[in-house]
A tleap script that builds the chain and sets N, CA, C and O, in Angstrom:
source leaprc.protein.ff14SB
mol = sequence {
  NMET ASP CYS ILE SER CYS SER LEU ARG ASN
  LEU GLU TYR ALA GLN TYR CYS ALA ARG CYS
  GLY THR ASN LEU GLN GLN ARG LEU ARG THR
  ALA VAL GLU ASP GLN ILE SER PHE CYS PHE
  SER CYS GLY LEU ARG ILE ALA ASP ASP ALA
  ARG PHE CYS GLY GLN CYS GLY VAL ASN LEU
  THR HIE GLY LEU CPRO
}
set mol.1.N position { 186.057 -71.826 108.584 }
set mol.1.CA position { 185.948 -70.327 108.848 }
set mol.1.C position { 184.957 -70.135 109.673 }
set mol.1.O position { 183.841 -70.595 109.432 }
set mol.2.N position { 185.124 -69.694 110.351 }
set mol.2.CA position { 183.751 -68.984 110.842 }
set mol.2.C position { 183.052 -67.590 110.386 }
set mol.2.O position { 183.504 -66.563 109.879 }
set mol.3.N position { 181.706 -68.017 110.799 }
set mol.3.CA position { 180.771 -67.162 109.435 }
set mol.3.C position { 180.969 -65.703 110.120 }
set mol.3.O position { 181.313 -65.683 111.302 }
set mol.4.N position { 180.795 -64.647 109.521 }
set mol.4.CA position { 180.827 -63.449 110.375 }
set mol.4.C position { 179.063 -63.175 110.829 }
set mol.4.O position { 178.757 -62.767 111.949 }
set mol.5.N position { 178.103 -63.463 109.816 }
set mol.5.CA position { 176.674 -63.182 110.332 }
set mol.5.C position { 176.743 -63.959 111.482 }
set mol.5.O position { 176.805 -63.254 112.489 }
set mol.6.N position { 176.758 -65.652 111.794 }
set mol.6.CA position { 175.911 -66.383 112.462 }
set mol.6.C position { 176.986 -66.577 113.162 }
set mol.6.O position { 176.530 -67.011 114.220 }
set mol.7.N position { 178.405 -66.530 113.291 }
set mol.7.CA position { 179.574 -67.593 113.789 }
set mol.7.C position { 179.803 -68.789 113.872 }
set mol.7.O position { 180.908 -69.046 114.348 }
set mol.8.N position { 178.930 -69.985 113.477 }
set mol.8.CA position { 178.918 -70.954 112.956 }
set mol.8.C position { 180.745 -71.051 112.275 }
set mol.8.O position { 181.245 -70.472 111.311 }
set mol.9.N position { 181.421 -72.147 113.382 }
set mol.9.CA position { 182.370 -72.543 112.502 }
set mol.9.C position { 182.215 -73.897 111.092 }
set mol.9.O position { 181.898 -75.085 111.154 }
set mol.10.N position { 182.592 -73.043 109.975 }
set mol.10.CA position { 182.249 -73.940 108.670 }
set mol.10.C position { 183.448 -74.478 108.363 }
set mol.10.O position { 184.494 -73.844 108.502 }
set mol.11.N position { 183.392 -75.759 107.895 }
set mol.11.CA position { 184.476 -76.615 107.008 }
set mol.11.C position { 185.184 -75.331 106.177 }
set mol.11.O position { 184.571 -74.336 105.789 }
set mol.12.N position { 186.502 -75.573 106.011 }
set mol.12.CA position { 187.557 -74.310 105.591 }
set mol.12.C position { 187.203 -74.114 104.119 }
set mol.12.O position { 187.250 -73.036 103.527 }
set mol.13.N position { 186.896 -75.120 103.675 }
set mol.13.CA position { 187.284 -75.052 102.196 }
set mol.13.C position { 185.375 -74.506 101.709 }
set mol.13.O position { 184.909 -74.220 100.606 }
set mol.14.N position { 184.899 -74.544 102.702 }
set mol.14.CA position { 183.007 -74.030 102.209 }
set mol.14.C position { 182.572 -72.811 101.708 }
set mol.14.O position { 182.679 -71.774 102.362 }
set mol.15.N position { 182.195 -72.849 100.844 }
set mol.15.CA position { 181.968 -71.522 100.097 }
set mol.15.C position { 180.618 -70.685 100.678 }
set mol.15.O position { 180.447 -69.490 100.435 }
set mol.16.N position { 179.462 -71.702 101.679 }
set mol.16.CA position { 178.627 -70.842 101.953 }
set mol.16.C position { 178.548 -71.251 103.717 }
set mol.16.O position { 179.106 -72.314 103.991 }
set mol.17.N position { 177.980 -70.583 104.760 }
set mol.17.CA position { 178.091 -70.829 105.949 }
set mol.17.C position { 176.945 -71.789 106.091 }
set mol.17.O position { 175.863 -71.406 105.646 }
set mol.18.N position { 177.019 -73.023 106.663 }
set mol.18.CA position { 175.958 -74.226 106.427 }
set mol.18.C position { 174.933 -74.188 107.074 }
set mol.18.O position { 174.082 -75.056 106.880 }
set mol.19.N position { 174.704 -73.030 108.155 }
set mol.19.CA position { 173.622 -72.245 109.310 }
set mol.19.C position { 172.801 -71.379 108.632 }
set mol.19.O position { 171.634 -71.706 108.417 }
set mol.20.N position { 173.351 -70.038 108.165 }
set mol.20.CA position { 172.621 -69.090 107.243 }
set mol.20.C position { 172.877 -68.709 105.646 }
set mol.20.O position { 172.180 -68.031 104.891 }
set mol.21.N position { 174.045 -69.345 105.428 }
set mol.21.CA position { 174.220 -69.471 103.764 }
set mol.21.C position { 174.995 -68.265 103.525 }
set mol.21.O position { 175.220 -68.098 102.327 }
set mol.22.N position { 175.627 -67.087 104.540 }
set mol.22.CA position { 175.994 -66.288 103.843 }
set mol.22.C position { 177.262 -66.697 102.837 }
set mol.22.O position { 177.440 -67.897 102.628 }
set mol.23.N position { 177.771 -66.133 102.476 }
set mol.23.CA position { 178.780 -66.229 101.326 }
set mol.23.C position { 180.202 -66.262 101.958 }
set mol.23.O position { 180.740 -65.170 102.139 }
set mol.24.N position { 180.846 -67.351 102.301 }
set mol.24.CA position { 182.234 -67.357 103.244 }
set mol.24.C position { 183.143 -66.918 102.223 }
set mol.24.O position { 184.110 -66.315 102.688 }
set mol.25.N position { 183.130 -67.025 101.082 }
set mol.25.CA position { 184.075 -67.009 100.004 }
set mol.25.C position { 184.232 -65.195 99.587 }
set mol.25.O position { 185.256 -64.832 99.008 }
set mol.26.N position { 183.402 -64.416 99.858 }
set mol.26.CA position { 183.220 -63.139 100.097 }
set mol.26.C position { 183.740 -62.024 101.133 }
set mol.26.O position { 184.013 -60.824 101.132 }
set mol.27.N position { 183.714 -63.292 102.160 }
set mol.27.CA position { 184.731 -62.724 102.995 }
set mol.27.C position { 186.172 -62.592 102.724 }
set mol.27.O position { 186.832 -61.563 102.871 }
set mol.28.N position { 186.700 -64.024 102.210 }
set mol.28.CA position { 187.900 -63.811 102.469 }
set mol.28.C position { 188.193 -62.717 101.145 }
set mol.28.O position { 189.322 -62.241 101.267 }
set mol.29.N position { 187.577 -62.273 100.097 }
set mol.29.CA position { 187.781 -61.412 99.041 }
set mol.29.C position { 188.236 -59.649 100.262 }
set mol.29.O position { 189.162 -58.849 100.402 }
set mol.30.N position { 187.018 -59.885 100.763 }
set mol.30.CA position { 186.976 -58.241 101.390 }
set mol.30.C position { 188.584 -58.199 102.371 }
set mol.30.O position { 189.388 -57.270 102.298 }
set mol.31.N position { 188.773 -59.593 103.354 }
set mol.31.CA position { 189.588 -59.596 104.018 }
set mol.31.C position { 191.417 -59.515 103.065 }
set mol.31.O position { 192.461 -59.189 103.631 }
set mol.32.N position { 191.299 -59.884 101.681 }
set mol.32.CA position { 192.381 -59.103 100.846 }
set mol.32.C position { 192.576 -58.099 100.810 }
set mol.32.O position { 193.596 -57.522 101.187 }
set mol.33.N position { 191.630 -57.660 100.344 }
set mol.33.CA position { 191.518 -55.900 100.127 }
set mol.33.C position { 191.824 -55.385 101.183 }
set mol.33.O position { 192.804 -54.639 101.178 }
set mol.34.N position { 191.166 -55.588 102.301 }
set mol.34.CA position { 191.874 -54.908 103.605 }
set mol.34.C position { 193.392 -54.456 103.604 }
set mol.34.O position { 193.869 -53.517 104.240 }
set mol.35.N position { 193.975 -55.233 102.845 }
set mol.35.CA position { 195.800 -55.825 103.053 }
set mol.35.C position { 196.161 -54.814 102.501 }
set mol.35.O position { 196.993 -54.058 103.002 }
set mol.36.N position { 195.364 -54.534 100.884 }
set mol.36.CA position { 196.096 -53.825 99.910 }
set mol.36.C position { 196.290 -52.138 100.146 }
set mol.36.O position { 195.250 -51.484 100.068 }
set mol.37.N position { 197.228 -51.588 100.355 }
set mol.37.CA position { 197.684 -50.226 100.368 }
set mol.37.C position { 197.859 -49.701 98.749 }
set mol.37.O position { 197.357 -50.269 97.779 }
set mol.38.N position { 198.773 -48.365 98.709 }
set mol.38.CA position { 199.150 -47.995 97.830 }
set mol.38.C position { 200.518 -47.243 97.904 }
set mol.38.O position { 200.817 -46.750 98.991 }
set mol.39.N position { 201.402 -47.105 96.821 }
set mol.39.CA position { 202.532 -46.722 97.100 }
set mol.39.C position { 202.652 -45.079 97.265 }
set mol.39.O position { 202.068 -44.342 96.471 }
set mol.40.N position { 202.997 -44.855 97.735 }
set mol.40.CA position { 203.452 -43.072 97.957 }
set mol.40.C position { 203.870 -42.715 97.269 }
set mol.40.O position { 203.402 -41.732 96.695 }
set mol.41.N position { 204.718 -43.142 96.995 }
set mol.41.CA position { 205.538 -42.613 95.508 }
set mol.41.C position { 204.944 -42.323 94.146 }
set mol.41.O position { 204.837 -41.219 93.612 }
set mol.42.N position { 204.543 -43.615 93.631 }
set mol.42.CA position { 204.053 -43.779 92.451 }
set mol.42.C position { 202.305 -44.337 92.282 }
set mol.42.O position { 201.592 -44.228 91.285 }
set mol.43.N position { 202.042 -44.804 93.311 }
set mol.43.CA position { 200.416 -45.072 93.338 }
set mol.43.C position { 200.288 -46.223 93.014 }
set mol.43.O position { 199.169 -46.473 92.567 }
set mol.44.N position { 201.384 -47.535 93.074 }
set mol.44.CA position { 200.712 -48.950 92.300 }
set mol.44.C position { 200.096 -49.551 94.170 }
set mol.44.O position { 200.466 -49.381 95.331 }
set mol.45.N position { 199.242 -50.121 93.602 }
set mol.45.CA position { 198.540 -50.722 94.673 }
set mol.45.C position { 199.533 -52.305 94.913 }
set mol.45.O position { 200.018 -53.130 94.139 }
set mol.46.N position { 199.489 -52.157 96.285 }
set mol.46.CA position { 200.625 -52.952 96.669 }
set mol.46.C position { 200.066 -53.832 98.616 }
set mol.46.O position { 199.348 -53.372 99.504 }
set mol.47.N position { 200.611 -54.784 98.550 }
set mol.47.CA position { 199.519 -55.084 100.001 }
set mol.47.C position { 200.977 -54.611 101.108 }
set mol.47.O position { 202.176 -54.396 100.929 }
set mol.48.N position { 199.965 -54.617 102.354 }
set mol.48.CA position { 199.961 -53.993 103.761 }
set mol.48.C position { 201.582 -54.296 103.981 }
set mol.48.O position { 202.190 -53.436 104.618 }
set mol.49.N position { 202.193 -55.234 103.593 }
set mol.49.CA position { 203.391 -55.477 104.031 }
set mol.49.C position { 204.551 -55.894 103.016 }
set mol.49.O position { 205.165 -56.928 102.753 }
set mol.50.N position { 204.545 -54.917 102.693 }
set mol.50.CA position { 205.493 -55.191 101.460 }
set mol.50.C position { 206.565 -53.768 101.665 }
set mol.50.O position { 206.167 -52.604 101.703 }
set mol.51.N position { 207.852 -54.178 101.770 }
set mol.51.CA position { 208.802 -53.216 102.350 }
set mol.51.C position { 209.329 -52.205 101.086 }
set mol.51.O position { 209.611 -51.024 101.291 }
set mol.52.N position { 209.422 -52.878 99.682 }
set mol.52.CA position { 209.307 -51.958 98.762 }
set mol.52.C position { 208.545 -51.877 97.808 }
set mol.52.O position { 207.942 -52.950 97.782 }
set mol.53.N position { 208.076 -51.005 96.693 }
set mol.53.CA position { 207.263 -51.103 95.987 }
set mol.53.C position { 207.710 -52.017 94.641 }
set mol.53.O position { 208.891 -52.009 94.295 }
set mol.54.N position { 206.981 -52.589 94.102 }
set mol.54.CA position { 207.326 -53.478 92.829 }
set mol.54.C position { 207.588 -52.859 91.179 }
set mol.54.O position { 208.037 -53.609 90.313 }
set mol.55.N position { 207.271 -51.511 90.908 }
set mol.55.CA position { 207.429 -50.176 89.855 }
set mol.55.C position { 208.505 -49.771 90.236 }
set mol.55.O position { 209.533 -50.045 89.617 }
set mol.56.N position { 208.502 -48.735 91.777 }
set mol.56.CA position { 209.242 -47.763 91.511 }
set mol.56.C position { 210.544 -48.080 92.207 }
set mol.56.O position { 211.632 -47.605 91.882 }
set mol.57.N position { 210.286 -49.106 93.405 }
set mol.57.CA position { 211.479 -49.516 94.219 }
set mol.57.C position { 211.455 -48.903 95.257 }
set mol.57.O position { 211.845 -49.392 96.318 }
set mol.58.N position { 210.926 -47.551 95.118 }
set mol.58.CA position { 210.814 -46.973 97.009 }
set mol.58.C position { 210.870 -48.314 97.687 }
set mol.58.O position { 210.753 -49.504 97.395 }
set mol.59.N position { 211.235 -47.131 99.309 }
set mol.59.CA position { 211.627 -48.221 100.179 }
set mol.59.C position { 210.228 -47.878 101.221 }
set mol.59.O position { 210.406 -46.809 101.804 }
set mol.60.N position { 209.090 -48.443 101.527 }
set mol.60.CA position { 207.962 -48.222 102.006 }
set mol.60.C position { 208.238 -48.594 103.373 }
set mol.60.O position { 207.194 -48.987 103.895 }
set mol.61.N position { 209.163 -48.629 104.121 }
set mol.61.CA position { 209.416 -48.761 105.228 }
set mol.61.C position { 210.388 -47.869 105.835 }
set mol.61.O position { 210.921 -47.941 106.942 }
set mol.62.N position { 210.553 -46.800 104.675 }
set mol.62.CA position { 211.509 -45.847 105.360 }
set mol.62.C position { 210.653 -44.694 106.585 }
set mol.62.O position { 209.701 -43.955 106.332 }
set mol.63.N position { 211.206 -44.828 107.615 }
set mol.63.CA position { 210.651 -43.402 108.460 }
set mol.63.C position { 209.754 -44.636 109.276 }
set mol.63.O position { 209.641 -44.280 110.449 }
set mol.64.N position { 209.004 -46.120 109.018 }
set mol.64.CA position { 208.543 -46.628 110.184 }
set mol.64.C position { 209.539 -47.672 111.173 }
set mol.64.O position { 210.621 -48.180 110.879 }
set mol.65.N position { 208.782 -47.776 112.382 }
set mol.65.CA position { 209.744 -48.240 113.907 }
set mol.65.C position { 210.240 -49.626 113.626 }
set mol.65.O position { 210.922 -50.219 114.463 }
savepdb mol mol.pdb
quit
């Protein structure tokens, strides 16, 4: 995993950058959080790639290319 602060390629399972000490796991959490959206019908948090809402069943791809 590349460090966002110093660009060092670290081991995939590393928690902190070997060069600068940046928390690499925080970067993973942020990346995952960036992939979360909300259902436009009921407001449930959903993954960006979800096709249907798990709570209300609305088709989330309706109207998308």
